[in-house]
C-alpha positions in Angstrom: -9.4 -14.4 3.3 -8.4 -10.7 2.0 -6.3 -9.8 -1.0 -5.1 -6.0 -0.1 -3.8 -3.8 -2.7 -1.8 -0.9 -1.0 -0.6 2.0 -3.2 1.8 4.5 -1.5 4.1 7.3 -2.4 7.2 6.2 -2.7 8.8 8.2 -0.2 6.5 6.4 2.4 7.3 2.7 1.0 9.7 2.2 4.1 6.8 2.9 6.6 4.3 0.4 4.7 7.0 -2.3 4.6 7.6 -1.9 8.7 3.9 -2.4 9.3 3.5 -5.4 6.9 6.6 -6.9 8.6 5.1 -6.5 12.1 2.2 -8.8 11.0 4.3 -12.1 10.8 1.9 -14.0 8.7 1.5 -11.1 6.2 3.7 -12.0 3.4 3.5 -9.5 0.4 4.7 -8.9 -2.9 6.1 -5.3 -4.2 6.0 -3.6 -7.5 8.7 -0.8 -6.4 8.2 1.8 -9.0 4.6 2.4 -10.4 3.7 5.5 -12.5 0.5 6.7 -13.5 -2.1 9.4 -12.3 -4.4 9.8 -9.5 -6.0 12.1 -6.9 -2.4 13.6 -6.3 -1.8 14.2 -10.0 0.3 12.5 -12.4 3.7 10.6 -11.5 5.8 9.6 -14.2 9.1 9.7 -12.8 10.0 12.6 -14.9 11.1 16.2 -14.6 7.3 17.3 -15.5 5.9 15.0 -13.3 8.3 13.8 -10.8 8.0 10.9 -8.3 6.5 7.3 -8.3 4.0 4.9 -6.1 4.7 1.6 -5.0 2.6 -1.0 -4.8 2.1 -3.9 -2.3 -0.2 -6.9 -2.7 -0.7 -9.0 0.4 -3.4 -11.9 1.2 -4.7 -12.1 5.0 -7.1 -13.6 7.1 -10.0 -10.8 8.4 -8.5 -10.5 12.0 -5.0 -9.7 11.0 -6.7 -7.5 8.1 -8.3 -5.3 10.7 -5.1 -4.5 12.8 -3.1 -4.3 9.4 -5.4 -1.7 8.2 -5.5 0.3 11.3 -2.1 1.2 11.5 -1.9 1.8 7.9 -4.6 4.3 8.6 -2.8 5.8 11.2 0.2 6.1 9.0 -2.1 7.9 6.5 -3.3 10.3 9.1 0.2 11.0 10.1 1.6 11.5 6.5 -1.8 13.3 5.5 -4.1 12.2 2.4 -1.9 14.0 -0.1 0.8 11.4 0.2 -1.1 9.0 -1.6 -1.9 6.0 0.6 -4.7 4.1 -0.8 -5.9 0.6 0.2 -8.4 -1.6 -1.6 -9.6 -5.0 -0.4 -10.9 -7.5 -2.4 -12.4 -11.0 -1.3 -9.9 -13.9 -2.2 -9.7 -17.4 -2.1 -6.3 -19.4 -2.6 -7.2 -21.7 -5.5 -3.5 -23.7 -5.5 
């Protein structure tokens, strides 16, 4: 099982949710407002550094992971890398 951590510019959160919802078994958790600094610069939600990101966590099986990641890659290709879509994968095991 994989644990995906998906970080996206808040302006594209609806696109990511549409992709997650299309994978029926891919339940997810959302952290709606994430502030910080990354390759695209600072996002602090203020006038000096406007904007924020949204963070999603989803635990999925390998076959589902490939299809989901392909769709997320297509979104990144369409939106452009400057929109801050990043996906990180960790090995996961359900313990409870």
